[in-house]
N, C-alpha and C positions, 0 to 999 in steps of 0.2 A: 313514907316509904319511897325510895328512889331506885329505879331500875335502869342500869346502864347496859348498852349494847356494844359488844366488842367484835361483832361479826360472826357469821355462820350460826352456831348454836351457843355461843358464849355470851353470857350475861352476868352481871353482878347485881345483887340486891342489898341495898343499905337499909337496915331497919334498926332504929335506936342507935346504939353505938357498935353494932355488929355488921360485918360485911360478908355475904355469902357469894362466892364465885362459882359459877356453874359451867362445866364442860369447857375448860380453857384451851381452845385451839386458836392461837393468835399469831405466833411467830411463823407458822406455815401458811398463813392466809394472806395472799397478795392484797386483798381488799382491806386488811387491817394493818398494813405495814407502818402506819403512823401511830399505832398503839405500842407503847413501851411496857413490856411485861415486867420490867424491873421496877416500875413505879406503881404497880397494882397492889392494892391492899386486899387481904383475905383473912378472915378468922376461921372460915369454913370453906372447903372446896367440895362441891357436890358433883359427882360423876354419874351420868345416866347409863353409860355402858363403856366398853373398853376400846372402841374404834379410835384410831389415831386422830381423826378429826374432832375428837371430844376430849382426849386426854393429853395431847402433845405437850402442853406447857404445865401440866399439873405438878409433876415432880419438882421442877425448878422453882415454881412459885411456892409450893409447900415447904421446901427446904429453906427458902429465904424468909418466909413469913411465919413458919410454925403452924400453919393452918391445919385444922383437923379435916381429914378426908372422909367424906360420908358417901357410901355407895353399897353395892351388894357385897356379899361375903368374899367372893373371889377377888374382886378388884381391891377391896380393902386389904386382904391378905397379901396381895401383890406388893402393895406399897408399905405395909408394916414390915415386910421382909427386907425392905430397903432402909428401915430405921425411921420411917415417918409414922405419925400418929393417925389412927383411923377409927371410925365407928361403923361396923357392918350392919346392914339392914336387909330385909327381904320383903317380898310382896305381901301386902296386907298389914304390915307392921307399922308402928309409929313410935316416936321417941320424943320426950320433952327436952329440948336444949335451952340454953339461957336466952335465946332470942324468941323462942316459941316452940311449936310442935311441927315435926316433919312426919308426913305419911309417905310411905314408899308404895308406889302404884304400879299397876301392870303396864307394860309396853310390848308391842309386837314388832320385833326387829331381830337382828342378830347381834352378837357381841363376842369379839375376839381381840386380843392384843395384836399390835403390829407384827409380832413374830409368829402369829397364828395360834398361840396358846389360848386356852379357854378363858373367856372373860365373864363367866356367869350369865345369868339372864338379864336382859335390859330392863330398865324401869323408868319411872318418872317420880316426881315429888309433888305433894301439896304442902305448901308452907302456910302455917296458921300462926299469926301473931295476935296481939291484943286487938288490933284494928283491921287486919286484912287477912284474906284467904287467897292465895295465888297458886294456880296449878301450872307446873312445869312439866310438859308432856314427855320430853325427851324425843328420841327418834321412834316414831310409832305409826302404825296403820290406824285407821279409824276402828275403834272397837266398841262393842255394845257395853263393855264394862264401864265405859265413861259415864253411863247413866247412874252408876252407883255413887260416884264422887259427891255430887250435891246431896244425894239422899243420905249418905253416911256422914259426910264431913260438914256439909252446910253450903250456903250460898257463896259463890266465888265472886271476887272483885275483878279478877283477870285470869284469862287462860292464855298461856304461852304455848303456841302450837307450831309444829313444823308445817310449812306450806309449799315446799319446793318440789313435791311429787317425786316420782321415780324410785327413790329410796324410802320415802315416807308418804304421809298424806299429802294431797294437793289442796288447791283452793276449795273445790266443792266439798271434799271430805272434811276440811277444817270447819266449814260452815255447818255441816251436819254434826260435827263434834261439838260445836258451840251450842247446838240445840240439845244434844244429850247432856251437856254440862250445865244447861240453864244459865249460860253466861254469854252476854252479848258483846263483851269487850275482849278482843283478841289481839295479842301481840304476836306477829308472825316472826318466825326465825327458821333457820336451816333452808336458806334459799340464796340464789345468785352467786354462791362461792365458786362454782365451776359449772361447766356446760350442762351437765345432766339436770341441774336444779335451778336454772335461770328461769325467772318468771316475768310475765307481763304485768307490771305494777298497775297500770291503768285498768286493765281487765280485772285484776284482783280486787281493787277498790270498788269497781262497779258491781262485781258479784256480791261483795259484802253489803254494799249499800242497798242493792235490790232485795237482799235477805233481811234488811233492817238491822244489820249488825255494824259494829265499829271495828275496822281493821286499823291497827297501828303498825307502821313500818318505820323503824328508826334508822337514821344514818349511822354508820360505824363510828362509835364515839359519842353517839347521841344518848339521850336519857328520857325517861318517862317518870312522872311523879303520880303516886296514888294518894 
């Protein structure tokens, strides 16, 4: 499995011959200006909620690639009305796709489209393949519900958690989340894009090291292999 980071909360996961693109906000991110969205592949586009900094490039990429949009009912309905293909989910549900199983998990945040219309309830995903289990938290606060994920789904290989604070969890909460999740390997995202969520990288690594956890921060365009 290869995980690519395209800035902010946008990642892609390559597993087998399938590529999942999550929360594509690239063209509006100054830190990702070297990423060409016209060259990104996607078989699936996963959207955690409807805020612009998570859906900005979803429509354009879905139109070009024919990717299936997976999200909550309201977001999928928004895109199917535009003629795109989608698969709606909701909290606590799971579905078997050709790459593996997706579980739709709880997230504590807000969700509205750029025009202010309702974007359904925010969520996250646990992706389960033949060889890996990866939690993609989306934008969320620390929640006690995270304890249920390893109990119900099983041991995680990686937790992808927001760490920028202000709008989501910060560093200390992400460490606590990793305890709840029973997962010591964390890929941080949703940080540094704009002033409210800039972090001290050195302090973040030291905090995780002190907690005997591994924090991975990728450069935009960088990747991680599991």
